[in-house]
Structures are given as structure tokens and as C-alpha cells.
KELUM-540649 format. One line per field, with one value per residue (C-alpha): residue number from 1; x, y, z. Coordinates in Angstrom, 3 decimals. Each point is the difference from the previous one (the first is absolute). Layout:
num	(NUM:...)
c1	(X:...)
c2	(Y:...)
c3	(Z:...)
# end
This chain:
num	(1:2:3:4:5:6:7:8:9:10:11:12:13:14:15:16:17:18:19:20:21:22:23:24:25:26:27:28:29:30:31:32:33:34:35:36:37:38:39:40:41:42:43:44:45:46:47:48:49:50:51:52:53:54:55:56:57:58:59:60:61:62:63:64:65:66:67:68:69:70:71:72:73:74:75:76:77:78:79:80:81:82:83:84:85:86:87:88:89:90:91:92:93:94:95:96:97:98:99:100:101:102:103:104:105:106:107:108:109:110:111:112:113:114:115:116:117:118:119:120:121:122:123:124:125:126:127:128:129:130:131:132:133:134:135:136:137:138:139:140:141:142:143:144:145:146:147:148:149:150:151:152:153:154:155:156:157:158:159:160:161:162:163:164:165:166:167:168:169:170:171:172:173:174:175:176:177:178:179:180:181:182:183:184:185:186:187:188:189:190:191:192:193:194:195:196:197:198:199:200:201:202:203:204:205:206:207:208:209:210:211:212:213:214:215:216:217:218:219:220:221:222:223:224:225:226:227:228:229:230:231:232:233:234:235:236:237:238:239:240:241:242:243:244:245:246:247:248:249:250:251:252:253:254:255:256:257:258:259:260:261:262:263:264:265:266:267:268:269:270:271:272:273:274:275:276:277:278:279:280:281:282:283:284:285:286:287:288:289:290:291:292:293:294:295:296:297:298:299:300:301:302:303:304:305:306:307:308:309:310:311:312:313:314:315:316:317:318:319:320:321:322:323:324:325:326:327:328:329:330:331:332)
c1	(22.720:-3.220:-2.378:-1.243:2.054:-0.766:3.350:1.448:3.504:-0.849:-2.127:2.138:-0.624:1.727:-2.280:-3.443:0.549:-1.679:-2.424:-3.012:-1.774:-3.288:-2.197:-1.714:-2.952:-3.256:-1.616:-1.578:3.623:1.992:1.790:0.413:1.487:2.737:1.336:-0.258:1.705:2.340:1.920:0.239:1.528:2.630:0.051:0.597:2.695:1.392:0.720:1.454:-3.073:-0.748:-3.151:-2.018:-3.418:-2.676:-3.412:-2.728:-1.979:2.052:1.477:-1.752:1.430:1.011:3.051:0.788:1.063:1.300:2.522:1.502:-1.326:-0.214:-1.844:-1.954:-0.576:-3.568:0.153:-4.459:-2.608:-3.430:-1.579:1.684:3.046:-1.470:-2.698:1.236:-0.345:3.769:1.020:-2.349:2.518:2.783:-1.341:-0.659:3.952:1.581:1.458:0.399:-1.300:-0.398:-3.528:-2.472:-0.953:-2.888:-3.187:1.446:0.672:-3.837:-1.435:1.613:-0.459:-3.293:-1.262:-3.187:1.499:2.767:-2.484:-2.148:2.872:1.124:-3.430:-0.079:3.630:-1.644:2.518:-1.970:-0.627:-2.356:-3.628:-1.041:-2.244:0.774:-2.975:-0.756:-1.681:-0.542:-3.019:1.877:2.598:-2.736:-0.894:3.107:0.923:-3.539:1.621:3.876:-0.856:1.577:2.227:1.170:2.806:-0.968:2.616:0.972:0.292:3.126:1.714:3.041:1.890:-3.890:-1.046:-3.295:-0.583:-2.443:-1.345:-3.061:-2.409:-3.546:-2.550:0.314:3.714:-0.653:-0.454:3.516:1.610:-1.168:0.230:3.769:0.749:-1.605:1.539:3.119:-1.830:-3.535:0.395:-0.693:0.860:-1.307:1.750:-0.746:2.279:2.375:1.671:3.133:3.618:0.489:2.973:1.526:2.534:2.217:0.412:3.162:0.566:-2.430:-1.949:0.847:3.605:-1.777:0.621:-2.039:2.739:-0.563:-3.232:-0.574:-2.412:-1.428:-1.296:-0.873:-1.828:-3.905:0.400:-0.245:3.026:-1.219:2.377:0.971:1.565:1.645:1.846:0.324:-0.103:2.790:-2.991:-0.799:1.792:1.346:0.658:2.908:-0.152:-3.729:-0.076:-2.844:0.935:2.326:-2.799:-2.853:2.293:1.261:-3.626:-0.542:3.219:-2.054:-2.617:1.446:1.841:-3.461:-1.324:2.902:0.150:-4.251:0.302:3.220:2.656:3.563:3.191:-1.552:-3.387:-0.607:-3.708:-1.430:-1.870:-2.116:-0.308:-2.757:-0.013:-1.939:-0.097:3.625:-1.050:1.158:-1.392:1.816:-0.867:2.470:2.763:2.346:2.309:2.132:0.354:1.639:3.727:0.336:1.300:-3.220:-0.224:-0.986:1.860:3.352:-0.785:-0.944:3.184:2.539:-1.386:0.591:4.054:-0.728:0.469:-1.163:1.625:0.681:-3.936:-0.181:2.713:-1.580:-3.288:1.353:1.749:-3.955:-0.983:-1.901:-2.795:-3.435:1.167:2.980:2.403:-0.551:-3.727:-0.396:0.055:3.328:0.388:0.207:-3.328:-1.750)
c2	(-7.040:0.990:-0.601:3.332:2.895:2.391:1.893:-0.751:0.905:3.835:0.248:2.847:-1.380:3.004:2.382:-1.415:1.638:-0.571:-2.181:-0.658:-3.738:0.691:-2.985:-0.986:2.664:-0.273:-2.584:-3.611:-0.765:1.559:-3.388:-1.180:3.678:-0.233:-2.836:0.721:3.426:-1.508:-2.362:3.331:2.324:-2.955:-1.261:4.448:-0.084:-2.923:1.943:2.916:2.035:2.430:-1.127:0.568:-1.533:2.513:-1.200:2.411:-1.218:1.701:2.650:3.031:-0.418:3.769:-0.796:-2.361:3.348:1.310:-2.643:0.142:-3.097:0.126:-2.571:-2.624:-3.752:-0.387:-3.662:0.738:-2.637:0.812:3.644:2.905:-1.408:-1.845:1.774:3.776:1.610:0.189:0.197:3.237:1.132:-1.176:2.469:3.203:-1.391:0.309:-3.729:-2.384:-2.940:-3.916:-1.448:1.094:3.334:1.709:-1.459:-3.016:-0.695:1.104:-2.138:-2.936:0.012:0.480:-3.511:0.830:2.479:-1.775:-2.449:2.625:0.766:-3.037:-0.681:3.045:-1.093:-3.116:-2.399:-2.829:0.146:-1.639:0.502:2.564:2.207:2.977:-0.882:2.323:-2.799:-3.425:-0.008:0.948:-2.624:-2.416:1.334:0.484:-3.614:-1.134:2.014:-1.140:-4.016:-1.638:0.432:3.535:2.107:3.011:2.489:3.473:2.052:2.032:-2.950:-2.086:-3.298:-1.867:2.657:-1.074:-2.344:-2.281:-2.797:-0.575:-2.683:-0.243:3.041:-0.249:0.841:3.647:1.649:-1.115:0.079:3.725:1.433:-1.467:2.371:2.531:0.258:1.062:1.804:1.768:-1.344:-3.320:-2.260:-3.204:-2.379:-2.776:-2.664:-1.219:-3.850:-1.594:1.297:3.215:1.612:3.586:2.407:2.738:2.861:2.460:3.146:2.636:0.500:-1.524:-1.414:-1.865:-3.292:-3.661:-1.810:-4.197:-1.093:-1.642:-2.761:-0.306:-3.051:0.678:-2.586:-0.851:3.051:2.244:2.855:2.220:2.859:-3.354:-1.755:2.800:1.193:-1.854:-4.035:-1.886:-2.225:1.624:-0.804:2.307:-1.167:1.930:-1.151:0.379:-3.825:1.354:-0.350:2.552:1.396:0.880:1.101:2.607:0.633:1.308:1.915:1.842:0.382:0.734:3.230:0.724:0.341:2.238:2.174:0.154:1.613:2.167:-2.134:1.237:-1.356:-3.248:-1.973:-3.598:-1.319:-3.247:-1.753:-3.103:-2.647:-1.828:-4.035:-1.239:2.954:1.478:3.221:2.547:2.599:3.311:0.167:2.936:1.986:1.210:2.880:-0.312:-3.818:-1.830:0.010:-2.473:-3.033:-2.019:2.695:-0.836:2.688:-0.859:-3.258:0.576:1.957:-2.353:-2.506:3.363:-0.266:3.225:-0.410:1.983:2.560:0.913:-0.575:3.085:2.262:-0.037:1.223:2.376:1.794:-0.130:2.118:3.141:2.180:0.677:3.760:0.442:2.706:3.141:0.064:1.215:3.829:0.453:2.938:1.368:0.919:3.431)
c3	(-10.616:0.318:-2.654:0.695:-1.767:3.254:-0.809:4.186:-1.390:-0.457:3.222:1.653:3.880:0.982:-2.255:1.896:3.112:3.435:-0.141:2.027:-0.235:0.828:2.489:2.491:0.169:0.945:-2.482:0.794:-1.815:2.441:1.133:-3.423:-0.982:2.985:-1.438:-3.194:1.065:1.620:-2.796:-2.405:2.703:0.526:-4.024:-0.933:2.908:-1.642:-3.119:1.348:0.212:2.581:1.121:3.549:1.445:-0.337:1.909:-1.509:3.735:2.404:-2.865:-1.502:-3.352:-0.316:1.953:-3.723:-1.100:3.641:0.017:-3.078:-2.236:-3.414:-0.824:1.095:-0.196:0.675:2.401:1.526:-0.833:-0.238:1.137:0.101:-1.929:-3.147:-0.447:-1.295:3.568:0.641:-4.170:0.454:2.909:-1.838:-2.797:2.137:1.188:-2.642:1.119:-3.233:1.428:-1.530:-1.585:-1.702:0.653:1.065:-1.722:-1.497:4.176:0.377:-2.315:0.478:3.856:-0.984:-1.311:-1.195:-2.314:-0.842:-1.631:-1.430:-1.676:-1.545:-0.908:-1.629:-1.735:-1.337:3.077:1.992:3.353:2.290:-0.267:2.850:1.974:2.726:2.960:2.315:3.155:0.844:-2.019:-3.286:0.505:0.094:-3.277:-1.233:0.531:-1.556:-2.978:0.201:0.886:2.207:1.496:0.373:1.301:2.287:1.059:0.322:-3.102:1.145:2.057:-0.776:1.462:-0.197:3.460:0.775:-3.404:0.470:-2.604:0.386:-1.153:1.739:0.481:3.793:-0.089:-1.736:2.799:2.148:-3.037:-0.703:3.047:0.297:-3.284:0.931:3.209:-2.159:-2.414:-0.579:-4.294:-0.206:-2.722:-0.877:-2.971:-1.809:0.818:-2.390:1.086:-1.692:-0.506:2.818:-2.230:1.282:-2.725:0.852:-2.308:-0.170:-1.730:-1.912:-2.921:-3.245:2.369:2.151:0.309:1.681:2.623:-0.183:1.102:3.356:0.561:3.385:2.008:2.802:2.483:-0.156:-3.423:3.258:-0.420:2.669:2.370:1.953:-3.414:-1.200:2.828:3.110:-1.496:-2.309:-0.893:-2.845:-3.082:-2.786:-3.789:-1.701:-2.880:0.132:-2.092:-1.625:-4.653:-1.213:-2.283:2.631:2.755:-2.331:-0.423:3.735:-0.314:-2.694:1.914:2.874:-1.848:-1.535:3.513:0.408:-2.469:0.281:3.280:-0.133:1.460:0.407:1.560:1.323:1.013:0.476:-1.906:1.376:-2.276:0.113:-2.952:0.204:-0.020:-2.758:-3.468:1.694:-0.504:2.145:2.100:2.071:3.408:1.451:-0.519:2.526:-0.298:3.072:0.186:2.518:0.621:2.950:0.205:-1.432:-2.576:-3.704:-1.996:1.582:-0.502:-3.842:-0.484:1.382:-2.647:-2.538:1.629:2.109:3.203:3.006:0.184:-3.510:-0.107:2.335:-0.751:-3.638:1.094:2.510:-3.176:-1.797:2.854:-2.006:0.471:-2.277:-0.138:-2.561:1.157:-0.413:-0.598:4.071:0.467:1.552:1.391:3.354:1.875:-0.243)
# end
């Protein structure tokens, strides 16, 4: 039995109707999304769901209604999938979807806005500067200190990210990040334990899954080490003291609620060596569901299989707009 009361026994699979698993898409994370989506698709089919793959890069979203889909499992990552745009389209189509709504998805995708809200709510996050040139990147390095992280403000999977130590490295780092997003974020580097914490549910009912501690070769948890090698070590249980793990779970829940997330998400938290101070890096509102992905790993540690996790998430599909809040009459 799972440690989490997800009411799997009460889910009427037939009542879920025809389900579209949105995968692929047009973002820089397309390849990862295809892997996530295929995993989710097979898991839902194992549980008896009438699930079908739907790639927004090859089909218009309006076809979802024409083809009779009753709800969507969003397995898209990054731009046009995790940033509120697909969520807004599904709101207009009236098709319930998994994960956070339009506003929370949009804010969480923008790391600068996320940090502003967290800071306003008194939640710890590394200092940062938003920059618009290589010269401003050098100025940020002088202000934040070395090493410093330079990354696109609205990308995921460490795409376009560089760790810089010296001023002459700033121009190339800025150019790489700006290739993916005109908004470039410079962030104070926090050395210490890299952890991640998944959250399931909504509001007061949201619960944190067991923490995962990540040990990547040379401390470099990049795109390759995330998805395509077996060199990275994942510790779940984390091996951290129980009180510290609990505090990090509470911080992940606070970060999740601060942005108004729902359904599920995964918060990345660095724990600074020396004083054990935690720092929120970002939150992913459509986390990976591949064979290397972390939410399924944490779910298994909590007694929840991959298939049951997918089914439980699908059952939470909803809309921002309450039923009956929109005009349902015929056009004049």
C-alpha cells in the first residue's frame, strides 16, 4: 500500500473517457517529452485507460475536441507545454488537464518571476541578476561572486546553462543562454547537497514525497547526466537526518503553494555545505516521467508504482474555470 491516500480504489477508469497524452511538442526538451509521454501512455493503458498519444507539433490542439478527448495528461516539457500556453488552450477547449493551471504554469516556467515571488513570501533562493548583455553578465559576476550560474530564464533540463568562474567566460555563457531565451538569469552558485522533492495534490491536501539526494559526477548534473547516463547516483531515502529531510519537504510544500501549483510538481533545493542552509532553485510543474526521472523514483519509495502514479495524476485533471462559470448558450 502507498503511504499516500490517493484513493486509487475509487477511480472509475471507464469514467475517465478518451485520454490524450500530450507529448513531444516544439520546445528544446522535445526528445525528453517523447520519452516521458511514451512511458505515461503505456502505464495508463496497463491500467485500462483509453489513452492515445497526441503530439501538438504535428496536430492542431483543436483536433482534441474533434477527436472526442475527454481529458489530457500533459507530458510536455518546457516552452509551449509547461509554460501556461497549452493550459490556456485547453481552458478554451474546455478539456480538463493534469498539473498546474495557466498562471502557476506560466510563473513557474519563468525562473526570475518564481524567485521574486518566493523572495516576497520569505522563502530562501539564491541571489540573482537578470541581464541583457555580456557586459551585464560580467557585472553580475562581480556582484554575486564566483562561481556563478548563467542560464535562460525560461528553459529546463539545464539547457543553455553555464557555470562561470572568470570574467572572460561571461560572453560565451551569455550567448549560449540568450540562444534559448532573450531573458538571461545570472544566479549565485550554492555548493552543497543537491536535492529534489516532489509534491502531489492541491492546497492544504498537498503532500511531499520522499526527498531524493543527487550525486552527479564532478557535481555536474547536466542534460547528459540527467537523462542518458547511469553515472549519476540517486539516494532515496536521501540519507539526510530525518529532521533535515522533513524541513526540506516543508520548504518544497511552501514553494509549491506560494506559486499556486496543483496536481503535482517537483522542487529543486540546494543545501549549502557548512551551515546546511537550504535554497530553492526552481520548480517543475510538468516533471519528467522517463526511466531516469525523479518523481517516479520518489513515488516508488512511498509505495506507489509508476502505473498507479500516472493513473492518480490523470484522475486529478481539471480546469481553472469552474463548471457553469462560462456562458453555455448557442452563438447568436
